C-alpha positions in Angstrom: 61.4 91.9 108.1 61.8 88.4 106.9 60.0 85.5 108.5 61.3 82.0 108.0 58.8 79.2 108.4 60.5 75.9 108.0 62.3 76.1 104.6 60.2 79.0 103.3 61.2 82.6 103.8 58.7 85.4 103.4 59.1 89.2 103.4 56.6 90.6 105.8 55.7 94.3 106.3 53.3 95.7 108.9 51.3 98.4 107.0 48.9 99.4 109.8 47.3 98.4 113.0 44.1 99.8 114.6 42.8 97.8 117.6 42.6 94.2 116.4 42.6 95.1 112.7 46.0 94.5 111.1 47.1 95.2 107.6 50.2 93.3 106.5 52.0 92.7 103.3 53.5 89.2 102.7 55.7 88.8 99.6 53.9 91.7 97.9 50.3 90.6 98.7 48.3 92.7 101.2 46.2 91.0 103.9 43.7 92.7 106.1 43.1 90.5 109.1 41.4 90.6 112.5 43.9 89.3 115.1 43.1 88.6 118.7 45.9 87.5 121.0 45.2 85.9 124.4 47.6 85.9 127.4 48.2 82.1 127.2 49.8 82.1 123.7 46.5 81.5 121.9 45.9 83.5 118.8 42.7 83.9 116.7 43.0 85.2 113.2 40.0 86.1 111.0 40.9 86.4 107.3 38.3 86.6 104.5 35.6 85.2 106.8 37.8 82.2 107.8 38.9 81.8 111.4 42.3 80.3 112.3 43.3 79.4 115.8 46.9 78.9 116.7 49.1 78.5 119.7 52.4 80.4 119.9 55.2 78.8 122.0 58.3 80.9 122.6 61.6 79.3 121.6 65.1 79.5 122.8 65.6 83.0 121.4 63.3 86.1 121.5 62.7 85.8 117.7 62.0 82.1 117.5 58.6 80.5 118.0 56.8 77.2 117.5 53.4 77.7 116.0 50.8 75.0 116.5 48.0 75.2 113.9 45.6 72.6 112.6 47.4 69.7 114.4 50.8 70.7 112.8 53.8 72.5 114.3 55.8 75.1 112.5 59.2 76.5 113.5 59.1 80.2 112.9 62.1 82.6 113.0 61.8 86.4 112.6 64.9 87.6 110.7 65.8 91.2 111.2 68.2 92.9 108.9 71.3 91.9 110.9 70.2 88.2 110.9 69.4 88.4 107.2 72.8 89.9 106.5 74.7 87.3 108.5 72.8 84.4 106.8 73.7 85.9 103.4 77.4 86.2 104.5 77.4 82.5 105.6 75.8 81.4 102.3 78.0 83.5 100.1 81.2 82.4 101.9 80.6 78.8 100.9 79.6 79.5 97.3 81.7 80.2 94.2 82.8 83.8 93.8 80.3 85.8 91.7 81.4 88.2 89.1 80.1 91.1 91.1 79.7 92.3 94.7 76.3 93.6 95.6 75.1 95.3 98.8 73.6 92.7 101.1 71.3 95.3 102.7 70.8 99.0 102.7 74.1 100.4 104.0 76.8 103.1 103.8 80.1 102.5 102.1 82.8 103.3 104.7 86.0 102.3 102.9 87.0 101.0 99.5 90.2 99.1 99.4 90.2 97.9 95.8 90.8 99.8 92.6 90.0 98.9 89.0 92.7 96.5 87.5 93.8 95.4 91.0 94.4 91.6 91.4 92.8 90.2 94.5 93.6 86.9 96.3 90.9 84.8 98.0 90.2 86.5 101.4 91.2 90.0 100.3 89.0 92.7 101.7 87.3 94.8 98.9 85.3 97.2 101.0 83.8 98.0 104.4 80.2 98.7 104.8 78.2 100.0 107.8 74.6 99.0 108.6 72.8 99.4 111.9 75.9 100.9 113.5 77.9 97.8 112.7 80.8 97.7 110.2 81.5 94.6 108.1 84.3 93.8 105.7 83.3 92.4 102.3 85.9 90.1 100.8 86.3 87.9 97.8 86.4 84.1 98.1 88.5 83.4 95.0 91.4 85.0 93.2 90.1 87.6 90.7 90.6 91.1 89.3 88.6 94.3 90.0 86.9 95.3 86.7 85.0 98.3 88.0 84.1 100.1 91.2 80.5 101.3 91.0 80.4 103.2 94.4 82.3 105.7 96.4 83.2 106.1 100.1 80.3 107.7 101.9 77.7 106.5 99.5 74.4 105.2 100.9 73.3 102.2 98.8 70.3 100.0 98.6 70.1 96.2 99.0 71.3 94.3 96.0 72.8 97.5 94.5 75.9 96.7 92.4 79.1 97.8 94.2 82.0 96.2 92.4 82.4 94.2 89.1 85.0 91.5 89.1 86.8 89.5 86.4 87.2 85.9 87.5 
């Protein structure tokens, strides 16, 4: 899962949890910490002999918090795969068309509409993917031509896997 703290985004994976001992990976680095949560939003974290005390304040949505730590407040959003995908779609729709289409997340290729050599207009749908039981159309933002299709209908693909090469 991704966690966004202000302008910084970190990839966070829970590796294990036994009682108060938690092993997490943050951007590839493993931390073994002792976490104690209290009912009033107070959290105590012990990492490498250093104690941190914070207050968690729930935000407007179930995945948004304000964290008060050392006289500073931090806005924290937990981004699940669907939120990450939607953020990538919004970002990509306003940017210049890339010369390739890559999978935004692990997904299944449901339908391919484009063929090599086909001319596409801005807004044309290239393929439909399915992730988390939700189907999404992937389209181009500029006029271009399909150079190569690197996937087939029914394929399961990984995040950032090349799906279609384009000629701009």
